C-alpha positions in Angstrom: -100.4 79.1 -48.8 -97.2 77.9 -47.1 -94.2 80.0 -46.2 -92.0 78.8 -49.1 -94.7 79.5 -51.7 -95.3 83.0 -50.2 -91.5 83.7 -50.3 -91.2 82.7 -53.9 -94.2 84.9 -54.9 -92.7 87.8 -52.9 -89.3 87.4 -54.5 -90.8 87.3 -58.0 -92.8 90.4 -57.3 -89.8 92.2 -55.9 -87.8 91.2 -59.0 -90.6 92.7 -61.2 -90.5 95.8 -59.1 -86.8 96.1 -59.5 -87.1 95.8 -63.3 -89.7 98.5 -63.4 -87.4 100.8 -61.4 -84.5 100.2 -63.7 -86.6 100.7 -66.9 -88.2 103.7 -65.3 -84.9 105.4 -64.5 -83.7 104.6 -68.1 -86.9 106.3 -69.5 -86.3 109.3 -67.3 -83.1 109.9 -69.2 -85.0 111.7 -72.0 -87.6 114.4 -71.8 -89.9 112.7 -74.3 -90.1 109.5 -72.2 -89.8 111.0 -68.8 -93.5 110.8 -67.9 -93.6 107.2 -68.9 -90.5 106.5 -66.8 -92.0 108.1 -63.8 -95.2 106.0 -64.2 -93.2 102.8 -64.5 -91.2 103.6 -61.4 -94.3 104.5 -59.5 -95.9 101.2 -60.6 -92.9 99.3 -59.4 -93.1 101.0 -56.0 -96.9 100.3 -55.7 -96.3 96.6 -56.5 -93.5 96.5 -53.9 -95.7 98.1 -51.2 -98.6 95.8 -51.9 -96.5 92.7 -51.7 -94.8 93.8 -48.5 -98.1 94.5 -46.9 -99.4 91.1 -47.9 -96.5 89.5 -46.1 -97.7 87.4 -43.2 -95.0 88.9 -40.9 -97.2 92.1 -40.6 -98.6 92.0 -37.1 -101.1 94.8 -37.3 -102.4 97.0 -40.1 -103.9 99.8 -38.0 -100.8 102.0 -37.8 -99.8 101.2 -41.3 -103.2 102.3 -42.7 -103.1 105.4 -40.6 -99.6 106.2 -41.9 -100.7 105.7 -45.5 -103.8 107.9 -45.1 -101.9 110.7 -43.4 -99.0 110.5 -45.8 -101.3 110.4 -48.8 -103.2 113.4 -47.5 -100.0 115.4 -47.0 -98.8 114.4 -50.5 -102.0 115.5 -52.2 -102.0 118.8 -50.4 -98.4 119.4 -51.3 -99.0 118.4 -54.9 -101.7 121.1 -55.3 -100.2 123.8 -53.1 -96.6 123.7 -54.0 -95.8 125.8 -57.1 -93.3 124.8 -59.7 -90.9 127.4 -58.4 -90.9 125.4 -55.1 -89.9 122.1 -56.6 -86.2 122.3 -55.5 -87.3 122.9 -51.9 -89.8 120.0 -52.2 -87.1 117.7 -53.6 -84.8 118.7 -50.7 -87.4 118.0 -48.0 -88.3 114.7 -49.6 -84.7 113.7 -49.4 -84.7 114.6 -45.8 -87.8 112.5 -45.1 -86.1 109.5 -46.6 -83.1 110.0 -44.3 -85.3 110.4 -41.3 -87.2 107.2 -42.1 -83.9 105.3 -42.3 -82.9 106.7 -38.9 -86.2 105.7 -37.3 -86.4 102.2 -38.7 -82.8 101.3 -38.0 -83.0 102.7 -34.5 -86.2 100.7 -33.8 -84.5 97.5 -35.1 -81.5 98.1 -32.8 -83.7 98.7 -29.7 -86.0 95.8 -30.4 -83.3 93.2 -30.1 -80.6 93.4 -27.4 -78.2 91.1 -29.2 -76.9 91.8 -32.8 -74.5 90.2 -35.1 -71.5 92.4 -36.0 -72.7 92.7 -39.6 -76.2 93.8 -38.5 -75.0 96.3 -36.0 -72.5 97.8 -38.5 -75.3 98.1 -41.0 -77.6 99.8 -38.5 -74.8 102.2 -37.7 -74.3 103.2 -41.3 -78.1 103.6 -41.9 -78.4 105.8 -38.8 -75.3 107.9 -39.7 -76.1 108.4 -43.4 -79.8 108.9 -42.7 -79.2 111.5 -40.0 -76.7 113.4 -42.1 -79.3 113.4 -45.0 -82.1 114.6 -42.8 -80.5 117.7 -41.3 -78.5 118.4 -44.4 -81.7 118.4 -46.5 -83.4 120.7 -43.9 -80.5 123.2 -44.3 -80.7 122.9 -48.1 -84.4 123.5 -47.9 -83.8 126.5 -45.7 -81.2 128.0 -48.1 -83.5 127.5 -51.1 -86.5 128.9 -49.2 -84.6 131.9 -47.9 -85.0 130.8 -44.3 -81.2 130.3 -44.0 -78.6 132.5 -45.6 -77.7 131.5 -49.2 -74.1 132.4 -48.6 -71.5 129.9 -47.5 -71.1 129.9 -43.7 -67.5 129.4 -42.7 -65.8 129.5 -39.4 -62.3 128.8 -38.0 -61.2 125.1 -37.9 -64.4 124.1 -39.6 -62.8 121.3 -41.7 -60.8 120.1 -38.7 -64.0 119.9 -36.7 -65.7 117.9 -39.5 -62.7 115.5 -39.6 -62.8 115.0 -35.9 -66.5 114.3 -35.9 -66.0 111.7 -38.7 -63.4 109.9 -36.6 -65.7 110.0 -33.5 -68.5 108.5 -35.6 -66.2 105.7 -36.7 -65.4 105.0 -33.1 -69.1 104.9 -32.2 -69.7 102.5 -35.1 -67.0 100.2 -33.6 -68.6 100.4 -30.2 -72.1 99.6 -31.6 -70.8 96.6 -33.5 -69.0 94.8 -30.7 -70.8 92.5 -28.2 -71.6 93.6 -24.7 -68.7 91.5 -23.2 -66.1 93.1 -25.4 -67.6 96.5 -24.8 -67.4 96.1 -21.1 -63.7 95.0 -21.4 -62.9 98.0 -23.5 -64.2 100.5 -21.0 -62.8 98.6 -18.0 -59.4 98.8 -19.5 -59.9 102.6 -19.7 -61.1 102.7 -16.1 -64.6 103.6 -17.1 -68.0 102.1 -16.7 -69.4 100.7 -20.0 -72.4 102.7 -21.4 -75.5 100.9 -22.6 -75.7 100.1 -26.3 -78.8 102.2 -26.6 -77.0 105.2 -25.2 -74.3 104.8 -27.8 -77.0 104.6 -30.5 -78.6 107.9 -29.4 -75.2 109.6 -29.3 -74.6 108.4 -32.8 -78.0 109.8 -33.9 -77.3 113.2 -32.4 -73.8 113.3 -33.9 -75.2 112.4 -37.4 -77.8 115.1 -37.2 -75.1 117.7 -36.2 -72.8 116.6 -39.0 -75.6 117.0 -41.5 -75.8 120.7 -40.5 -72.1 121.2 -40.6 -71.6 119.6 -44.0 -74.2 121.8 -45.8 -74.0 125.2 -44.2 -70.6 126.0 -45.8 -72.0 125.3 -49.3 -73.1 128.4 -51.1 -76.3 128.9 -53.1 -74.6 128.5 -56.4 -73.8 124.9 -55.6 -77.4 124.0 -54.7 -78.0 121.7 -57.8 -75.0 119.7 -56.7 -76.1 119.5 -53.1 -79.6 118.4 -54.0 -78.4 115.6 -56.2 -75.8 114.5 -53.6 -78.4 114.5 -50.8 -80.6 112.4 -53.1 -77.8 109.9 -53.4 -77.4 109.9 -49.6 -81.1 109.1 -49.1 -80.8 106.2 -51.5 -77.7 104.8 -49.7 -79.5 105.2 -46.4 -82.5 103.3 -47.8 -80.3 100.5 -49.1 -78.5 100.0 -45.8 -81.9 100.0 -44.1 -82.9 97.2 -46.5 -79.9 95.2 -45.3 -81.1 95.8 -41.7 -84.6 94.5 -42.5 -83.5 91.8 -45.0 -85.7 93.4 -47.6 -84.4 92.8 -51.2 -86.5 95.4 -53.0 -85.4 98.1 -50.5 -81.8 97.2 -51.1 -82.2 97.4 -54.9 -84.2 100.6 -54.8 -81.8 102.3 -52.5 -78.8 101.2 -54.5 -80.4 102.5 -57.7 -81.2 105.9 -56.2 -77.8 106.1 -54.6 -75.9 105.2 -57.7 -77.9 107.5 -60.0 -77.6 110.3 -57.5 -73.8 110.0 -57.5 -73.7 109.9 -61.3 -75.9 113.0 -61.5 -73.7 114.7 -58.9 -70.6 114.0 -60.9 -72.4 115.4 -64.1 -73.3 118.5 -62.1 -69.7 118.9 -60.9 -68.3 118.5 -64.4 -70.8 121.1 -65.7 -69.5 123.6 -63.1 -65.8 122.5 -63.6 -65.5 121.7 -59.9 -64.6 118.6 -58.0 -67.1 117.0 -55.5 -64.5 117.5 -52.8 -64.3 121.2 -53.6 -68.1 121.4 -53.3 -68.2 119.6 -50.0 -65.5 121.8 -48.5 -67.7 124.8 -49.3 -66.9 128.4 -50.0 -68.4 128.8 -53.5 -70.9 131.6 -53.4 -69.1 133.2 -50.6 -67.7 136.0 -52.8 -69.3 139.3 -52.4 -70.7 140.7 -55.6 -69.4 144.1 -56.7 -70.3 146.7 -59.2 -67.5 146.0 -61.6 -66.4 143.2 -63.9 -63.6 140.8 -63.2 -61.0 143.1 -64.8 -61.9 146.0 -62.5 -63.7 148.0 -65.2 -67.2 149.3 -64.4 -69.9 147.6 -66.4 -72.0 150.1 -68.5 -75.4 148.6 -69.1 -77.5 149.4 -72.1 -81.2 149.3 -71.4 -84.1 148.9 -73.9 -87.8 149.1 -73.6 -90.6 146.9 -75.0 -91.0 148.8 -78.3 -87.3 148.4 -79.3 -87.2 144.8 -78.2 -90.3 144.0 -80.2 -88.7 145.6 -83.3 -85.7 143.4 -83.0 -87.8 140.3 -82.8 -89.7 141.4 -85.8 -86.6 141.1 -88.0 -85.1 138.0 -86.3 -84.9 134.8 -88.2 -83.5 132.7 -85.4 -83.8 133.0 -81.6 -82.3 130.9 -78.8 -84.1 131.2 -75.4 -81.9 130.7 -72.4 -84.1 130.0 -69.3 -82.8 130.5 -65.8 -84.0 130.9 -62.3 -85.6 134.2 -63.2 -88.1 132.3 -65.3 -88.8 130.0 -62.4 -89.3 132.8 -59.8 -91.7 134.7 -62.1 -93.5 131.5 -63.2 -93.0 132.7 -66.7 -92.7 129.4 -68.5 -96.2 129.6 -70.0 -95.7 133.1 -71.5 -92.3 132.0 -72.7 -93.9 129.2 -74.6 -96.5 131.6 -75.9 -93.7 133.9 -77.2 -92.1 130.9 -78.8 -95.3 129.8 -80.5 -95.9 133.4 -81.7 -92.4 133.6 -83.2 -92.6 130.1 -84.8 -95.9 131.1 -86.4 -94.1 134.1 -88.0 -91.4 131.9 -89.4 -88.7 132.4 -86.8 -86.7 129.4 -85.7 -86.8 129.1 -81.9 -84.9 126.8 -79.6 -84.1 126.6 -75.9 -80.6 126.3 -74.6 -80.5 124.3 -71.3 -77.5 124.6 -69.0 -77.2 121.5 -66.7 -77.0 123.6 -63.6 -79.5 126.4 -64.5 -82.0 126.8 -61.6 -81.8 125.3 -58.2 -82.0 121.6 -58.9 -80.9 119.2 -61.7 -83.3 119.4 -64.6 -85.1 122.4 -63.1 -85.6 124.2 -66.5 -86.7 121.0 -68.2 -89.4 120.4 -65.6 -90.7 124.0 -65.9 -90.8 123.9 -69.7 -92.3 120.5 -69.8 -95.1 121.7 -67.5 -95.7 124.5 -70.1 -95.9 121.9 -72.9 -92.9 123.2 -74.8 -92.1 120.9 -77.7 -89.4 118.5 -76.6 -87.6 118.9 -79.9 -86.9 122.6 -79.1 -85.0 121.8 -75.9 -81.3 121.5 -76.6 -78.5 120.7 -74.1 -75.5 123.0 -73.8 -73.1 120.9 -75.8 -75.6 120.4 -78.6 -76.4 124.1 -79.1 -73.4 126.1 -77.9 -71.8 126.3 -81.4 -75.0 127.7 -82.9 -75.1 131.0 -80.9 -72.7 132.6 -83.4 -75.3 132.1 -86.1 -78.2 133.3 -84.0 -79.9 136.7 -84.3 -81.1 136.9 -80.7 -80.2 135.1 -77.5 -83.1 135.8 -75.1 -81.7 135.3 -71.5 -84.2 135.0 -68.7 -82.3 135.3 -65.5 -79.5 132.7 -66.0 -76.8 135.0 -64.7 -73.9 132.8 -63.8 -74.3 130.2 -66.6 -73.9 133.0 -69.2 -71.0 134.9 -67.7 -68.0 135.1 -70.0 -65.7 135.7 -67.0 -65.8 132.0 -66.5 -63.6 131.6 -69.5 -60.8 134.0 -68.6 -61.1 135.6 -65.1 -59.0 133.4 -62.8 -60.1 135.5 -59.8 -63.8 134.8 -60.5 -65.5 132.0 -58.3 -67.0 130.6 -61.5 -63.7 130.5 -63.5 -63.5 127.3 -65.6 -67.3 126.6 -65.5 -68.6 125.7 -68.9 -71.1 128.4 -70.0 -73.6 129.1 -72.7 -72.0 131.1 -75.5 -74.7 133.9 -75.4 -72.0 136.5 -75.9 -71.4 135.2 -79.4 -75.0 135.8 -80.6 -75.6 138.8 -82.8 -77.7 140.3 -80.0 -78.2 139.2 -76.4 -81.3 140.5 -74.7 -81.4 139.9 -70.9 -84.6 139.9 -68.9 -83.9 140.5 -65.2 -85.8 142.1 -62.3 -82.7 144.0 -61.3 -79.0 144.4 -61.9 -78.1 142.4 -58.8 -75.5 139.6 -59.3 -76.6 136.0 -59.5 -76.2 133.2 -56.9 -72.4 133.1 -57.3 -72.3 136.8 -56.1 -70.5 138.2 -59.1 -71.6 140.6 -61.8 -72.1 139.2 -65.3 -69.6 141.0 -67.6 -71.8 140.0 -70.6 -74.2 142.8 -69.6 -71.5 145.4 -70.5 -70.8 143.9 -74.0 -71.8 146.0 -77.1 -74.2 143.3 -78.3 -76.0 142.9 -75.0 -79.2 144.8 -74.1 -81.0 144.8 -70.7 -84.8 144.6 -70.7 -85.5 145.0 -67.0 -88.6 143.8 -65.3 -90.4 140.7 -63.9 -90.0 138.0 -66.6 -93.7 137.1 -66.8 -94.8 140.7 -67.1 -92.0 141.8 -69.4 -92.6 138.9 -71.8 -96.4 139.4 -71.7 -95.8 143.1 -72.8 -93.4 141.9 -75.5 -96.0 139.5 -76.9 -98.6 142.3 -77.0 -96.2 144.7 -78.7 -95.2 142.1 -81.3 -98.8 141.3 -82.1 -99.5 145.0 -82.4 -96.7 145.4 -84.9 -98.0 142.5 -87.1 
């Protein structure tokens, strides 16, 4: 098979892969078709990998096969070992791996050839810069989610000025990497300095990118983690796309562009859901407010606590229930008992639905993933805009964690860090029952004033254990 025929077959296979990626992402837009979308995207990636390995430009397969085996082994172990509560951390670290791959590949391409066209050198610079920022930024995000790094926003004097300075320095390094050796020598001779080697400039760029990744994420508080995760996902896609330009690989360009664009769109959706601009998130500070023991108006919150018997009696007489899942459900791995409670109530004639806030949990779609894993009926899952008006006609709003996304202070307390964020209207339900392990504030660091409302009751305890006891009590009363 000659070179031209091979190229045509490769391009057709890459085109099919790209179509599978696009259709896969489209199918991921709905819970019902998400699994099919994931399969189609995986199939497209498998086809792209096979065609790339079949390319006659591959010199040796030993290291490639070794990498595939090691990577597959790590992937299988992680798939079985990592619990659903650890999915945000897993997504964060995968984003980081994508950025690291871009840095390594682009650096290798730069070192391999001593002479580069301006366009190629500039593309390598962008791949290294974005990939490096993605790698260390994702590591910090992983650390915050895992509790290895403080969840609070880390701020210090002149932080933004330092970031701006480093961005300007990186632009200067990009210019130096892009010019030819003769021009580079003349630039430094005019400054009375010896010209550094191009490889040295590359390594300085790598180090600067890694440092910038840390500085850009540490000032972002835990409450903004869903936005950070989706943004870093976009960065990893952009880094992959620029690496595709470096390698001249069409499918990598397309794939990276799809990931980058979808990540940016998702990030914007997250920002709108929190009533915050992307610039505001990147500048940090959210989640840096210390939680107190009082509501936003200075009045002490008086909590009303109930036990399992009283809670079961209220569910006995309820005709409609809206379940509001939050990070408390994820931590307790309570999604299966939540579904069991839902099935029990449905069997008794109670209408049960789930209200999903876009930023509930620690990553985009976190609650959808957990509930899908528990085989909750897709028709019961309702987005915030779809169900918010129904709370006023609901007997019980069962809140499992979900502190910040149900806090009425977001509507009126201008001093609150969550002011203006769209929330679920749980306070308008006839009764709100909150399941929490403790009365500690949520990720934003502020108390939820809903907990002091007359129609709100606190059912304290681990979500899985508390709901299991509730199920037992409801069955006993039947």
